[in-house]
Backbone as JSON, one array per atom type, in Angstrom:
{
  "sequence": "ATKLVDAFDGSLTIVDETHGFKFFDNRDLMGFVDGTENPDGALARSATQIGDEDPDFTGGCYVHVQKYVHDMAAWNALTVEEQERVIGRTKVDDIELDDDVKPANSHVALNVITDDDGNELKILRHNMPFGEIGKGEFGTYFIG",
  "N": [[173.94, -66.99, -64.89], [171.31, -65.72, -63.9], [171.23, -63.21, -65.37], [170.79, -64.68, -68.13], [168.37, -66.03, -67.79], [166.51, -63.76, -67.0], [166.74, -62.14, -69.74], [164.9, -63.81, -71.38], [162.73, -63.22, -70.12], [160.37, -63.83, -68.81], [159.55, -66.02, -70.33], [160.76, -68.76, -69.78], [160.56, -71.71, -68.1], [161.68, -72.66, -65.34], [163.07, -75.86, -64.75], [164.93, -77.73, -63.8], [167.86, -77.35, -61.41], [171.23, -77.67, -61.44], [174.23, -78.05, -59.74], [177.3, -77.74, -60.77], [181.02, -78.84, -60.66], [184.1, -78.65, -60.75], [186.51, -81.01, -60.49], [189.55, -82.87, -59.77], [191.82, -82.45, -62.14], [190.24, -82.48, -64.26], [188.95, -84.9, -64.46], [186.11, -87.29, -64.66], [183.26, -88.12, -61.88], [183.76, -90.59, -61.67], [186.09, -91.27, -62.25], [187.84, -90.8, -64.73], [189.58, -89.01, -67.23], [187.98, -86.21, -68.83], [186.69, -85.31, -71.76], [188.82, -86.02, -73.65], [189.19, -86.33, -76.38], [188.3, -83.66, -77.42], [187.67, -81.91, -80.51], [189.59, -78.62, -81.36], [190.66, -75.26, -81.57], [189.92, -74.66, -85.42], [189.26, -76.85, -86.42], [187.63, -77.38, -84.43], [185.45, -75.36, -85.0], [184.68, -76.05, -87.18], [183.25, -78.79, -86.33], [181.12, -77.86, -85.04], [179.53, -75.77, -86.29], [176.72, -75.3, -88.55], [176.17, -75.75, -91.53], [175.73, -75.81, -95.13], [173.86, -78.06, -95.19], [171.61, -77.26, -94.01], [169.69, -74.97, -94.32], [167.94, -73.42, -92.88], [169.0, -72.82, -90.8], [171.83, -72.44, -91.08], [175.19, -71.46, -90.11], [175.02, -71.75, -87.03], [173.97, -73.73, -84.41], [174.14, -77.32, -82.92], [172.45, -78.0, -80.07], [173.14, -80.41, -77.22], [171.94, -81.46, -73.84], [172.71, -83.25, -71.33], [171.5, -85.17, -68.16], [173.48, -87.5, -66.38], [173.16, -89.54, -63.97], [174.67, -91.65, -62.04], [174.92, -94.45, -60.52], [176.68, -94.79, -58.04], [178.24, -96.81, -56.12], [177.86, -99.18, -57.61], [179.73, -98.65, -59.61], [182.04, -98.32, -58.27], [182.12, -100.65, -57.68], [183.31, -102.17, -59.27], [186.32, -103.72, -60.59], [189.65, -102.15, -61.56], [190.42, -102.43, -64.06], [187.64, -103.48, -64.86], [186.48, -101.3, -65.13], [187.77, -99.9, -67.19], [187.34, -101.27, -69.4], [184.85, -100.98, -69.83], [185.06, -97.9, -70.32], [187.09, -97.77, -71.94], [189.58, -96.81, -71.75], [192.4, -96.49, -70.19], [192.37, -95.85, -66.63], [194.67, -94.44, -65.0], [196.11, -93.28, -66.55], [194.98, -92.66, -69.27], [194.93, -93.5, -71.8], [193.33, -94.78, -74.88], [192.52, -98.04, -75.1], [193.84, -100.81, -77.2], [192.39, -101.59, -80.04], [192.49, -104.25, -79.92], [191.72, -105.2, -77.52], [190.14, -103.64, -76.82], [186.62, -103.51, -75.93], [183.79, -103.54, -78.19], [181.59, -102.75, -77.27], [181.84, -100.52, -75.71], [182.77, -97.11, -74.09], [183.96, -95.21, -75.09], [184.24, -97.1, -77.72], [181.55, -96.81, -78.9], [181.35, -94.02, -79.44], [182.19, -93.35, -81.36], [181.24, -91.86, -84.32], [180.88, -91.93, -87.44], [180.46, -90.36, -90.88], [178.3, -90.62, -94.3], [180.35, -91.88, -95.66], [182.15, -92.93, -94.34], [183.95, -91.23, -92.61], [185.23, -89.93, -89.75], [183.35, -88.27, -87.43], [183.56, -85.17, -85.35], [182.84, -84.0, -82.15], [182.5, -81.28, -79.93], [182.66, -81.1, -76.56], [181.11, -81.05, -73.46], [181.45, -82.06, -69.99], [180.34, -81.46, -66.53], [181.05, -82.94, -63.6], [178.59, -83.61, -60.88], [177.29, -83.59, -57.76], [175.26, -84.59, -54.5], [175.32, -85.3, -51.56], [173.48, -84.96, -49.53], [170.99, -86.0, -51.23], [172.43, -88.41, -52.14], [172.79, -88.29, -54.96], [174.47, -88.34, -57.47], [176.45, -87.83, -60.27], [177.15, -87.17, -64.07], [176.98, -83.92, -66.25], [176.34, -83.32, -69.24], [176.7, -81.53, -72.02], [176.99, -81.09, -75.72]],
  "CA": [[172.83, -67.67, -65.17], [169.99, -65.07, -63.65], [170.63, -62.29, -66.79], [170.16, -65.52, -69.31], [167.15, -66.11, -67.54], [165.8, -62.52, -67.53], [166.96, -61.97, -71.39], [163.73, -64.56, -72.17], [161.57, -62.61, -69.73], [159.27, -64.85, -68.25], [158.79, -67.53, -71.2], [161.42, -69.92, -69.37], [160.49, -72.44, -66.79], [163.04, -74.01, -65.19], [162.73, -77.4, -63.99], [166.12, -78.42, -62.95], [169.14, -76.58, -61.57], [171.79, -78.72, -61.21], [175.54, -77.25, -59.86], [178.56, -78.82, -61.72], [182.21, -78.63, -59.79], [185.4, -79.35, -61.34], [187.02, -82.66, -59.97], [190.41, -83.41, -59.49], [192.64, -82.63, -63.05], [189.41, -82.91, -65.52], [188.27, -86.42, -64.4], [184.91, -87.01, -63.92], [183.16, -89.06, -60.71], [184.19, -92.72, -62.14], [188.05, -91.26, -62.22], [188.26, -90.73, -65.94], [189.44, -88.0, -67.51], [186.93, -85.83, -69.47], [187.19, -84.45, -72.97], [190.49, -86.07, -74.11], [188.97, -86.32, -78.09], [187.52, -82.49, -77.57], [188.46, -81.04, -81.16], [190.06, -77.17, -80.86], [190.35, -74.51, -83.49], [189.33, -74.66, -86.82], [188.59, -78.28, -86.13], [186.12, -77.18, -82.96], [184.34, -74.54, -85.35], [183.81, -76.87, -88.53], [182.56, -79.46, -85.9], [179.99, -77.24, -84.76], [178.39, -74.92, -87.06], [176.04, -75.99, -89.31], [176.41, -75.81, -93.19], [174.85, -75.74, -96.13], [173.13, -79.12, -95.22], [170.24, -77.48, -93.17], [169.85, -73.74, -94.56], [167.2, -72.57, -92.14], [170.02, -72.57, -89.81], [173.33, -72.26, -91.58], [175.89, -70.69, -89.05], [174.3, -71.89, -86.21], [174.23, -75.07, -84.18], [172.55, -77.51, -82.6], [173.52, -78.51, -78.59], [172.16, -81.3, -76.75], [172.45, -81.36, -73.07], [171.6, -84.39, -70.85], [171.75, -85.27, -66.79], [173.69, -88.84, -66.09], [173.08, -90.0, -62.27], [175.58, -92.58, -61.54], [175.27, -95.33, -59.62], [178.21, -95.09, -58.05], [177.77, -97.93, -55.54], [178.01, -100.2, -58.12], [180.58, -98.17, -60.35], [183.11, -98.7, -57.36], [182.48, -101.86, -56.44], [184.25, -102.53, -60.25], [187.64, -103.22, -60.65], [189.82, -100.9, -62.16], [190.22, -103.15, -64.96], [186.21, -103.85, -65.39], [185.99, -99.91, -65.31], [188.9, -99.6, -68.0], [186.69, -102.36, -70.48], [183.75, -99.89, -69.87], [185.16, -96.82, -70.71], [187.9, -97.71, -73.76], [190.46, -96.12, -71.77], [192.91, -96.6, -69.31], [192.36, -94.62, -65.96], [195.35, -93.27, -64.35], [197.23, -92.42, -67.84], [194.07, -91.69, -69.77], [195.18, -93.9, -72.91], [192.93, -95.2, -75.22], [193.04, -99.09, -75.28], [194.07, -101.04, -78.46], [190.89, -102.05, -80.49], [192.24, -105.51, -79.91], [191.15, -104.83, -76.15], [188.7, -102.4, -76.01], [185.52, -104.21, -76.11], [182.94, -103.02, -78.86], [180.43, -101.65, -76.55], [182.9, -99.62, -74.63], [182.33, -96.21, -74.38], [184.46, -94.59, -76.61], [184.0, -97.34, -79.19], [180.15, -96.49, -79.19], [180.76, -92.54, -79.62], [182.7, -93.02, -83.01], [180.2, -91.57, -85.42], [181.17, -91.5, -88.86], [179.3, -89.73, -92.17], [178.18, -91.94, -95.25], [181.75, -92.07, -96.58], [182.97, -93.39, -93.51], [185.25, -89.69, -92.16], [184.92, -89.69, -88.26], [182.54, -86.69, -87.2], [183.94, -84.72, -84.41], [182.31, -83.62, -81.1], [182.79, -80.59, -79.22], [181.54, -81.55, -75.35], [182.02, -80.74, -71.89], [181.03, -82.62, -68.92], [180.42, -81.01, -65.08], [180.45, -83.44, -62.32], [177.87, -82.81, -59.77], [176.56, -84.65, -56.32], [174.72, -83.41, -53.7], [175.53, -86.29, -50.59], [172.5, -85.3, -48.31], [170.56, -86.55, -51.53], [172.53, -89.56, -52.42], [172.36, -87.91, -56.2], [175.7, -87.88, -58.19], [176.3, -87.65, -62.14], [177.42, -86.02, -64.87], [175.87, -82.95, -66.6], [177.11, -83.46, -70.06], [176.63, -80.63, -72.76], [177.46, -81.21, -76.55]],
  "C": [[171.15, -66.42, -65.08], [169.95, -63.68, -65.23], [170.29, -63.06, -68.01], [168.56, -65.42, -69.17], [166.06, -64.47, -67.45], [165.7, -62.11, -68.83], [165.54, -62.65, -71.78], [162.79, -63.97, -70.77], [160.35, -62.67, -69.66], [159.25, -66.13, -69.19], [159.85, -68.39, -70.93], [160.34, -70.25, -68.01], [161.83, -73.14, -66.54], [162.93, -75.07, -64.22], [163.81, -78.1, -63.46], [167.23, -77.1, -62.45], [169.83, -77.5, -60.83], [173.25, -77.81, -60.8], [176.48, -78.52, -60.01], [179.82, -78.31, -60.26], [183.33, -79.2, -60.79], [186.11, -80.33, -60.4], [188.49, -83.16, -60.56], [190.75, -83.01, -61.68], [191.77, -82.67, -64.35], [189.19, -83.95, -65.38], [186.96, -86.07, -64.14], [184.71, -88.05, -62.73], [183.84, -90.16, -60.78], [185.53, -92.59, -62.53], [188.98, -91.11, -63.48], [188.65, -89.37, -66.75], [188.73, -87.3, -69.18], [187.71, -85.04, -70.75], [188.56, -84.43, -73.75], [190.26, -86.03, -75.84], [188.77, -84.86, -78.07], [188.37, -82.08, -79.2], [188.89, -79.05, -81.09], [189.94, -76.05, -81.83], [189.56, -74.21, -84.34], [188.47, -75.95, -86.47], [187.4, -78.02, -85.25], [185.04, -76.42, -83.83], [183.57, -75.45, -86.71], [183.2, -77.96, -87.59], [181.35, -79.19, -85.53], [179.18, -76.39, -85.42], [177.88, -75.42, -88.42], [176.03, -75.46, -90.6], [175.42, -75.56, -94.21], [173.2, -76.71, -96.16], [171.68, -78.57, -94.64], [170.71, -75.87, -93.21], [168.81, -72.79, -93.74], [168.2, -72.41, -91.03], [171.0, -72.89, -89.88], [173.77, -70.87, -90.61], [175.68, -70.73, -87.61], [174.74, -72.98, -85.48], [173.74, -75.78, -83.3], [173.4, -77.74, -80.99], [172.58, -79.53, -78.24], [172.64, -81.23, -75.35], [171.57, -82.74, -72.44], [172.5, -84.79, -69.38], [172.2, -86.31, -66.56], [173.62, -89.0, -64.48], [173.16, -91.31, -62.78], [174.99, -93.47, -60.75], [176.74, -95.75, -58.88], [178.45, -96.44, -56.81], [178.49, -98.97, -56.68], [179.07, -100.03, -59.07], [182.05, -98.82, -59.39], [183.02, -99.86, -57.04], [183.27, -103.04, -58.39], [185.19, -102.69, -60.1], [188.26, -102.64, -61.66], [189.65, -101.25, -63.77], [189.08, -103.39, -65.53], [185.97, -102.35, -65.84], [186.43, -99.58, -66.52], [188.03, -100.2, -69.12], [185.44, -101.13, -70.14], [183.75, -98.83, -70.36], [185.97, -96.8, -71.99], [189.03, -97.19, -73.25], [191.49, -96.7, -70.35], [192.32, -95.25, -68.03], [193.1, -94.02, -65.24], [196.02, -92.62, -65.53], [196.31, -92.01, -68.97], [194.6, -92.24, -71.33], [194.51, -95.02, -73.52], [193.54, -96.89, -75.35], [193.53, -99.52, -76.9], [192.72, -101.94, -79.0], [191.32, -103.87, -80.39], [191.91, -105.92, -78.49], [190.18, -104.7, -75.59], [187.53, -103.05, -76.86], [184.88, -102.94, -77.01], [182.08, -101.98, -78.48], [181.08, -100.96, -75.5], [182.59, -98.18, -74.94], [182.66, -94.87, -75.32], [184.04, -95.46, -77.88], [182.3, -96.66, -79.59], [180.36, -94.89, -79.84], [181.68, -92.04, -80.68], [181.35, -92.85, -83.39], [181.01, -91.44, -86.59], [179.73, -90.86, -89.97], [178.98, -90.84, -92.78], [179.42, -92.0, -95.93], [182.56, -92.31, -95.57], [184.2, -92.71, -92.55], [184.41, -89.84, -90.94], [184.6, -88.17, -87.61], [183.19, -86.64, -85.72], [182.97, -84.21, -83.46], [182.53, -82.59, -80.05], [182.03, -80.82, -77.82], [182.24, -81.1, -74.41], [181.35, -81.49, -71.15], [181.27, -81.66, -67.76], [179.9, -82.35, -64.09], [179.88, -82.68, -61.02], [177.07, -83.71, -58.9], [175.95, -83.89, -55.34], [174.46, -84.8, -52.77], [174.06, -86.29, -49.91], [171.16, -86.42, -49.57], [170.98, -88.12, -52.29], [172.74, -89.46, -54.16], [173.96, -87.63, -56.77], [175.77, -88.33, -59.46], [177.69, -86.97, -62.64], [176.4, -85.25, -65.64], [176.72, -82.43, -67.93], [176.64, -82.35, -71.47], [177.46, -81.12, -74.31], [177.05, -80.51, -78.12]]
}
């Protein structure tokens, strides 16, 4: 991180520094596996690389970063079944719920993005759990 900041030679202002960590077999702090639907190989490259649709940035990629702070007390007050409906996957086995059971407003359902022809678009993404007991702040740092 220091080398990256140094490369910008004073033109950056650090406004947030959050230290993430790996949490049990790639699960987030809510207990669900992260990155289940990540593309890999050539599919990951095609999902991330900007094409001719944006000539000024062809060959590059867009990056979105977001810090989600979770209300862990409220989350932990839910039953496992309620949590699974919120996410759209089973918690223990990481299996996507059938469409007839999965709510239309579940995390999984809301994150299916299609193009004008109805083809599902892929996103390369990663989450890192973070938390500070002293601050009582826990959550997920997302990059896609």
